[in-house]
C-alpha positions in Angstrom: 1.3 -15.4 -15.0 2.1 -18.3 -13.1 2.6 -17.0 -10.0 -0.7 -15.2 -9.6 -2.4 -18.7 -10.2 -2.6 -19.7 -6.7 -4.3 -16.0 -6.2 -6.4 -17.1 -8.6 -7.6 -20.3 -7.4 -7.6 -19.7 -3.9 -10.2 -16.8 -5.2 -12.9 -19.0 -6.8 -13.0 -21.2 -3.3 -13.3 -17.2 -1.3 -16.1 -16.8 -3.8 -18.2 -19.5 -2.7 -17.7 -18.6 1.3 -18.8 -14.9 0.3 -22.1 -16.0 -1.6 -23.0 -18.4 1.2 -22.4 -15.7 3.9 -24.3 -13.2 1.6 -23.4 -9.9 3.3 -24.0 -7.4 1.0 -20.6 -5.1 2.1 -18.5 -8.2 2.0 -19.7 -9.1 -1.2 -18.6 -5.4 -2.2 -15.4 -6.1 -1.0 -14.6 -9.3 -2.2 -15.5 -7.8 -6.0 -13.0 -5.0 -5.4 -10.6 -7.7 -4.9 -11.7 -10.3 -7.6 -11.0 -7.5 -9.9 -7.3 -6.9 -9.1 -6.8 -10.8 -8.7 -7.9 -11.1 -12.2 -5.8 -8.4 -13.6 -2.8 -8.8 -11.7 -0.4 -5.4 -12.5 1.4 -2.7 -11.7 0.4 0.7 -12.2 3.0 2.3 -14.6 1.6 6.3 -14.6 2.9 8.6 -17.8 3.7 12.3 -16.7 4.9 15.5 -17.6 4.5 18.7 -19.3 2.1 19.5 -21.4 2.8 18.2 -25.3 5.7 16.7 -23.8 4.2 13.4 -25.7 2.8 10.8 -23.1 -0.1 10.3 -25.1 2.5 9.2 -28.8 4.3 7.2 -26.2 1.6 5.2 -25.3 0.6 5.1 -28.9 3.4 3.8 -30.1 2.5 0.4 -28.7 -0.6 0.1 -31.2 -1.0 -0.2 -34.8 -3.2 2.8 -33.9 -3.6 6.2 -32.5 -6.1 5.4 -29.7 -5.6 8.5 -27.4 -5.6 11.9 -28.8 -2.0 14.0 -29.5 -1.8 17.5 -30.4 0.8 19.9 -29.4 -2.2 21.9 -27.4 -3.1 20.6 -24.2 -5.2 17.8 -24.9 -5.5 15.2 -21.6 -7.7 16.5 -19.3 -8.3 13.2 -17.4 -6.7 9.9 -16.0 -6.6 7.7 -19.0 -6.2 4.1 -18.3 -4.5 1.9 -20.9 -4.9 -2.3 -20.6 -3.1 -4.3 -22.8 -5.2 -7.2 -23.7 -4.9 -8.9 -27.0 -7.8 -11.3 -25.9 -10.7 -9.4 -25.6 -11.9 -6.9 -28.1 -11.0 -3.1 -28.0 -13.0 -1.7 -25.1 -13.8 2.1 -24.3 -15.7 3.3 -21.0 -15.5 5.8 -19.1 -15.6 5.2 -15.0 -17.7 8.0 -12.9 -17.1 9.1 -9.6 -20.2 7.5 -8.5 -18.3 3.5 -9.1 -20.8 3.4 -12.9 -19.0 2.3 -15.9 -20.6 3.5 -19.4 -19.0 1.8 -22.5 -18.6 4.6 -25.1 -17.4 4.6 -28.5 -14.5 6.3 -29.9 -15.8 9.8 -30.8 -17.2 10.4 -27.1 -13.9 8.8 -25.8 -11.9 11.2 -27.5 -13.8 14.5 -26.7 -14.1 13.3 -23.0 -10.2 13.2 -23.2 -10.2 16.8 -23.9 -12.9 17.7 -22.2 -13.8 15.9 -19.2 -16.9 16.2 -17.4 -17.7 16.9 -13.8 -19.1 13.3 -13.1 -15.7 11.7 -14.8 -13.0 9.6 -12.7 -10.9 8.2 -15.3 -11.0 6.8 -18.5 -10.4 3.8 -20.0 -8.9 1.8 -23.2 -8.7 -2.4 -23.3 -7.2 -3.4 -26.1 -4.3 -5.2 -28.6 -1.2 -3.9 -29.4 2.0 -4.4 -31.6 3.6 -6.9 -29.5 1.9 -9.3 -27.5 4.7 -9.8 -24.5 3.6 -6.7 -23.4 0.3 -8.3 -22.7 -1.1 -7.5 -19.0 1.0 -4.5 -19.1 -1.6 -1.6 -17.1 -0.5 2.4 -18.0 -1.8 5.6 -17.0 -1.4 9.0 -19.6 -2.1 12.0 -17.1 -2.9 15.6 -17.3 -0.1 17.8 -18.5 0.9 19.2 -15.2 1.1 23.0 -16.9 -2.5 22.5 -18.0 -4.1 21.9 -15.3 -7.2 23.5 -13.4 -6.8 23.4 -9.7 -9.4 20.0 -9.7 -7.5 18.2 -12.3 -4.3 19.4 -10.0 -5.5 17.6 -7.2 -6.3 14.6 -8.5 -3.1 14.1 -10.3 -1.7 14.8 -6.7 -3.8 12.0 -5.0 -2.8 10.1 -8.1 1.1 10.3 -8.2 1.3 8.2 -4.7 -0.5 5.2 -6.0 2.2 4.8 -8.8 4.4 1.7 -8.8 6.0 3.2 -11.9 6.7 6.9 -13.5 7.5 7.9 -16.6 8.4 11.5 -16.8 8.6 12.4 -20.3 10.4 15.6 -21.5 10.5 17.0 -24.6 14.4 17.7 -25.7 13.7 21.1 -27.9 12.1 22.8 -24.4 13.9 21.1 -21.9 12.7 21.5 -18.2 10.5 24.6 -17.5 9.6 26.4 -14.8 6.1 23.9 -14.1 8.5 20.7 -14.5 10.8 22.2 -11.5 8.2 22.4 -9.5 6.6 19.4 -10.4 9.3 17.3 -10.1 10.0 18.4 -6.6 6.4 17.4 -5.9 6.8 14.2 -7.0 10.1 13.5 -5.2 9.0 14.9 -2.2 5.5 12.5 -2.1 6.9 9.0 -3.7 7.9 6.0 -1.9 11.7 4.8 -1.8 10.8 1.9 -4.1 8.6 3.7 -6.9 10.8 3.8 -9.8 11.4 6.9 -11.8 12.0 6.5 -15.6 13.2 9.6 -18.0 12.1 9.6 -21.4 13.5 12.3 -23.2 11.1 12.9 -26.3 11.8 14.6 -29.9 15.6 13.8 -29.4 17.5 14.8 -32.6 19.0 11.5 -34.4 22.1 9.6 -33.2 22.2 11.6 -30.0 24.7 10.7 -27.3 24.2 10.6 -23.4 27.2 13.0 -23.5 25.0 15.5 -24.9 25.0 18.6 -22.9 21.1 19.3 -22.9 21.1 15.6 -22.0 23.3 16.3 -19.1 21.6 18.8 -17.8 18.3 17.5 -18.1 19.1 14.3 -16.5 20.7 16.0 -14.0 18.3 18.2 -12.7 15.7 15.8 -12.8 17.7 13.5 -10.0 18.4 16.6 -8.5 14.5 17.0 -8.0 13.3 13.4 -6.9 16.6 12.4 -5.1 17.2 9.5 -7.4 19.7 8.8 -10.0 17.2 7.9 -12.9 17.4 5.6 -15.7 16.7 7.9 -19.6 15.8 6.5 -22.5 16.3 9.0 -26.1 13.1 9.1 -28.1 14.3 10.4 -31.3 12.3 13.0 -33.7 10.2 11.4 -36.7 8.4 12.9 -39.0 5.4 10.7 -39.3 4.7 11.4 -35.5 5.4 7.3 -34.5 8.7 7.3 -32.6 10.4 4.1 -32.0 10.2 3.7 -28.4 10.9 0.0 -28.0 13.9 0.4 -26.0 11.8 2.0 -23.7 8.6 -0.3 -23.4 10.7 -3.2 -23.2 12.8 -2.5 -20.3 9.5 -1.4 -18.6 8.0 -5.0 -19.7 11.1 -6.3 -17.7 11.0 -4.3 -14.6 7.3 -5.1 -14.1 7.6 -9.1 -14.7 11.0 -9.4 -12.7 10.0 -12.5 -10.0 10.6 -10.2 -7.1 8.4 -7.4 -7.5 5.5 -10.5 -9.0 6.3 -11.8 -6.0 5.4 -8.9 -4.0 2.3 -8.0 -5.4 1.4 -11.4 -5.1 1.7 -11.2 -1.3 -0.2 -7.9 -1.8 -2.7 -9.8 -3.5 -3.0 -12.3 -1.0 -3.4 -9.9 2.3 -6.3 -8.7 0.7 -7.6 -12.0 0.3 -7.0 -12.8 4.5 -8.7 -9.8 5.0 -12.0 -11.0 3.6 -11.5 -14.1 4.8 -11.0 -12.8 7.8 -14.4 -10.4 7.7 -16.1 -13.9 6.9 -14.9 -15.6 10.0 -16.2 -12.6 11.9 -19.6 -13.1 10.5 -19.9 -17.3 10.7 -18.4 -16.9 14.7 -21.0 -14.4 15.4 -23.7 -16.8 13.7 -22.3 -19.6 16.1 -22.3 -17.5 19.3 -26.0 -16.9 18.1 -27.3 -20.0 18.1 -25.6 -21.1 21.1 -27.0 -17.9 23.1 -30.3 -18.1 21.5 -31.8 -18.0 24.8 -30.6 -14.9 26.1 -31.8 -11.9 25.2 -30.4 -9.6 22.9 -30.7 -6.3 25.7 -28.5 -8.4 28.2 -25.7 -9.0 25.6 -25.6 -5.3 25.0 -25.3 -4.5 28.7 -22.0 -6.5 28.7 -20.6 -4.0 25.9 -22.4 -0.8 27.1 -19.8 0.2 29.3 -17.1 -0.2 26.5 -19.7 1.8 23.6 -20.3 4.5 26.3 -16.4 5.3 25.3 -17.2 6.1 21.9 -18.0 9.4 22.0 -15.6 10.4 25.0 -12.6 9.2 22.4 -14.3 10.9 19.5 -14.4 14.0 21.5 -11.0 13.1 22.5 -9.8 13.6 18.6 -11.4 16.6 17.8 -10.3 18.5 20.4 -6.4 17.1 19.8 -6.8 18.0 15.9 -8.5 21.8 16.7 -5.6 22.5 19.1 -2.7 21.1 16.7 -4.6 23.0 13.8 -4.6 26.4 15.9 -0.9 26.0 16.7 0.0 25.4 13.5 -1.8 28.5 12.2 0.3 30.4 14.5 3.5 29.3 13.4 2.8 29.8 10.0 2.4 33.5 10.7 5.4 33.6 13.0 7.5 32.1 10.7 6.2 34.6 8.1 6.9 37.4 10.3 10.8 35.8 11.2 11.4 34.8 7.5 10.5 38.5 6.2 12.8 40.1 8.8 15.5 38.1 8.2 15.2 38.4 4.3 14.6 42.8 4.9 17.8 42.1 6.8 20.4 40.5 4.2 19.1 42.8 1.6 20.2 45.9 3.1 23.3 44.0 4.1 25.8 47.2 2.8 28.0 44.2 1.9 26.1 43.8 -0.7 25.5 46.3 -2.2 28.1 45.7 -4.9 26.9 42.3 -5.3 23.2 43.0 -7.1 23.5 40.2 -9.4 25.1 37.5 -6.7 22.3 38.6 -4.1 19.7 38.7 -6.7 20.4 34.8 -7.4 21.6 33.6 -3.8 17.5 35.1 -3.0 15.6 32.7 -5.6 17.7 29.8 -5.6 19.2 29.6 -1.9 18.5 32.3 0.7 14.3 32.4 1.3 13.9 28.4 0.0 16.0 27.6 2.7 14.4 29.5 5.2 11.2 28.4 4.3 12.2 25.2 4.8 13.6 25.3 7.9 10.3 26.6 9.3 8.4 23.7 7.4 10.8 21.4 8.9 10.2 23.1 12.3 6.3 23.2 11.5 5.8 19.4 10.8 8.3 18.1 13.2 5.3 20.3 15.8 2.8 18.1 14.2 3.9 14.6 14.1 5.2 14.9 17.5 1.3 16.0 18.4 0.0 13.5 16.8 2.1 10.7 18.0 1.5 11.7 21.2 -2.5 11.6 20.8 -1.9 8.3 19.0 -0.3 7.2 22.4 -2.8 8.8 24.6 -5.9 6.6 22.4 -4.0 3.7 22.2 -3.8 3.8 26.4 -7.2 4.7 26.1 -8.2 1.9 24.0 -6.1 -0.9 25.4 -7.5 -0.4 29.2 -11.3 -0.6 28.2 -10.7 -3.6 25.6 -9.1 -5.3 28.6 -11.9 -4.7 30.3 -14.4 -6.0 27.8 -12.4 -9.2 26.8 -12.5 -10.0 30.6 -16.6 -9.5 30.7 -16.9 -11.1 27.1 -15.2 -14.4 28.5 -16.7 -14.4 31.8 -20.6 -13.9 30.7 -20.9 -14.5 27.1 -18.0 -16.8 26.1 -19.5 -18.0 22.6 -18.7 -14.4 21.9 -15.1 -14.1 22.8 -13.7 -15.4 18.8 -16.4 -12.5 17.7 -14.8 -10.1 19.5 -11.3 -11.1 19.2 -11.7 -11.2 15.6 -13.3 -7.6 15.3 -10.5 -5.9 17.9 -7.4 -7.6 15.4 -9.1 -6.2 12.4 -8.9 -2.7 13.9 -6.6 -2.3 16.3 -4.4 -5.8 16.6 -2.9 -6.0 12.8 -1.7 -2.8 10.8 -1.7 -4.0 7.6 -6.1 -5.2 8.3 -6.2 -1.6 9.9 -4.3 -0.4 6.4 -7.2 -2.5 4.3 -10.0 -1.2 6.5 -9.2 2.3 5.8 -8.9 2.0 2.1 -12.0 0.2 1.9 -14.1 2.8 4.2 -11.9 5.7 1.3 -12.8 3.6 -1.4 -16.5 3.3 -0.5 -19.7 4.7 -2.5 -23.1 5.8 0.0 -25.8 6.0 -1.6 -29.1 6.2 0.3 -30.7 2.8 0.4 -28.8 1.4 -1.5 -26.2 -1.2 -1.2 -22.5 0.0 -0.5 -21.1 0.3 -4.0 -17.0 0.4 -4.0 -15.5 2.1 -7.0 -12.7 -0.6 -8.2 -11.1 2.2 -10.3 -10.9 5.0 -7.7 -7.5 3.6 -6.3 -4.9 1.5 -6.6 -4.7 -1.4 -4.6 -0.9 -0.8 -3.2 1.3 -2.7 -1.4 0.3 -2.7 1.8 3.2 -3.6 3.9 4.1 0.3 3.6 1.3 0.7 5.6 3.6 1.8 8.7 6.7 3.5 7.8 10.2 4.1 9.7 10.5 7.9 11.0 12.9 9.9 13.8 10.7 9.0 16.5 9.4 5.2 15.3 6.9 3.7 13.7 4.4 6.3 12.1 0.8 5.5 10.8 1.2 6.2 6.6 -1.3 8.6 6.4 0.4 11.1 9.1 3.6 10.6 6.7 1.9 11.2 3.9 0.4 14.7 5.4 4.1 15.5 6.5 5.0 14.9 2.9 2.5 16.7 1.3 2.8 20.0 3.5 6.2 19.9 3.0 6.0 19.2 -0.9 3.3 22.1 -0.6 5.9 24.2 0.9 8.9 23.4 -1.8 6.4 24.0 -4.7 4.7 27.4 -3.4 7.6 29.3 -3.1 9.5 27.7 -6.1 6.5 28.8 -8.0 6.0 32.3 -6.3 10.1 33.2 -6.4 10.2 32.7 -10.5 8.9 36.4 -10.6 12.1 37.0 -10.0 13.4 36.2 -13.2 10.9 38.4 -14.5 12.2 41.6 -12.8 15.5 41.5 -13.3 15.8 45.0 -15.2 15.5 46.0 -11.5 19.0 45.0 -11.1 20.4 48.3 -13.5 18.4 50.5 -11.2 20.5 51.1 -8.0 18.3 53.2 -6.1 15.4 50.5 -6.2 16.7 47.4 -6.8 16.4 46.4 -2.9 13.1 48.0 -2.5 12.0 45.4 -5.7 13.3 42.5 -4.2 12.3 42.9 -1.1 8.8 43.8 -2.5 8.6 40.8 -4.6 10.3 38.5 -1.6 6.9 39.8 0.9 4.6 38.8 -1.7 6.5 35.3 -2.3 6.1 34.9 1.3 2.9 35.6 1.8 1.3 33.1 -0.8 4.0 30.2 0.5 2.2 31.0 4.1 -1.1 30.7 2.7 -0.3 27.9 0.5 1.3 26.0 3.6 -2.0 27.2 6.0 -4.6 25.7 3.1 -2.7 22.7 3.1 -2.2 22.0 6.7 -6.1 22.8 7.5 -7.2 20.3 4.3 -5.0 17.7 5.3 -5.4 17.6 9.1 -9.0 17.5 9.0 -8.9 14.6 6.7 -6.4 12.6 9.0 -8.6 13.7 11.9 -11.5 12.5 9.9 -9.5 8.6 9.4 -9.2 8.4 12.8 -12.5 9.2 13.6 -13.7 6.7 10.9 -11.2 4.0 12.4 -12.6 4.3 16.3 -16.5 4.6 14.7 -16.4 1.6 13.0 -14.6 -0.9 15.9 -16.9 0.1 17.7 -20.4 0.2 15.2 -18.6 -3.1 14.3 -18.8 -4.6 18.3 -22.2 -2.8 18.7 -23.4 -4.7 15.5 -22.3 -7.9 16.2 -23.5 -8.1 19.7 -27.0 -6.2 19.5 -28.5 -7.7 16.5 -29.6 -11.5 15.4 -27.9 -12.5 12.0 -29.9 -12.1 8.9 -27.1 -13.9 7.0 -26.5 -17.7 7.3 -30.2 -17.3 8.7 -31.0 -21.2 7.8 -27.6 -22.7 8.3 -27.3 -25.6 10.5 -24.1 -25.5 13.0 -22.3 -28.2 11.8 -22.6 -26.6 8.2 -21.2 -23.5 9.8 -18.5 -24.9 11.3 -17.7 -27.0 7.9 -17.1 -23.5 6.9 -15.2 -22.2 9.6 -13.0 -24.9 8.5 -12.5 -24.3 4.9 -11.5 -20.5 6.1 -9.1 -21.9 8.1 -7.9 -24.1 5.7 -7.8 -20.9 3.0 -5.9 -18.3 6.1 -3.8 -21.1 6.7 -3.0 -23.9 4.4 -4.5 -26.7 6.4 -5.8 -30.2 4.9 -7.9 -29.8 2.1 -11.7 -29.7 2.7 -14.0 -30.5 0.2 -16.6 -28.0 -0.2 -20.1 -28.8 -1.6 -21.4 -26.0 -3.8 
């Protein structure tokens, strides 16, 4: 992968800078990025119902079955498969505390079916039948219909991390209710640049694209995810070794497309720039510390004291705003619940529909009730979006005012700390990509009492940070807010679809002209109550997460400024001013492609 060679070469020089600075936090972040630089690959995620054949499709790449297959649910955890012909076979368990344990095949198979509470994911590294697939990184996931609630949450968090999705459907079974619910959810939460490929498994021999069942499956998938998917037909095989070369050749071609490689290469460079920015802050801080070594630390902290005092006020503002938004959102859900029930009752009791029981039944399940819940969800998410954007603007105004005051004070009283201050402010406020990366590291950190921070390099996909901010009707909104809105809409859609499925089990009520309206009304009322409960739980959960994310960002800004201004740096303690200047020039070269500076080991 020649396009990544410059990233690898650059990383070697960055490693030297990081090692010299010796900051534990930067070292941990650099290891996270280094793993991604060494193994640059897009994430190809297998999704589908239980026993649709996801594991079998991955196994078809290998000379042996590396993953357990069965008609019963077998995959209970996300399993990463890395194709690498240059290493011996490695099977490992990656735990939630970021520790990795090498395991044998028997334990690997047991954990695949019955994962323990500590397990984050399983990982297989090994050679496949064709070396051209080297470097591909695949993820086998639990079948949606077999998930317990905890695994469902893991999968929902994992899907947005995908670069490519292969959705596997059994030709014999077709799309079931779980597929419809799950596909609608996937359609809501994935980004537009994520390609979804449909693998229709266990097809009869010589099946054609105009096959009626094939057409039905494709049409349904396209409608659920709002994309025109490319489909591959995998024929049944008595030896359970399906011919899948056409599918994998297509995936291989896509992940190795030059534009995709260039996109990933730029992402990796952004990660490296972030690390270099952190190194630059530490070096600037040490240079400033040397210049001001006669100053009293207390005098320095007094210069930024007025700014630091604003921290608790801002955090309280965030807490109060999110509490208000949450309370109002729950009230809106309650009002929506009542409003929808009244409209449904009115619709069912409309005498003009009494002679059209079957039509009323179908419309209620597939159109009228989903339409009402979608409208109310849209109103709810619009309110949340407007309120959070308004809060962001308020916080921006407060911070910009206070930062302007701080900048003036620092430039007048301790000018040597100007660069330190500017670097920290840009990292937390001025650069949206750096903000997104800072948040990513805060989410992946594992804090252990009395020990160095440790980052779980397998907990998240380091994705394109150019998507940190996405367009909305109001302008640019933070991706966290965008994810909240998408997730609430997807939860609403999935919930009402699931709860209205009981209509199918109650169709016999249609033949009783005296009770059919009452029964449909009862079913609808229960479905709306369940829908409202689901949406309320989602609102509570994701508003709390967004609140905590905002508070973490604010706290990180204030804490880093306080740290750099109030302590004498332990890192670089025996480093002279001349050496610090040389390291700073090396960082500038790596960031801005200056003239090559020879770097002594």
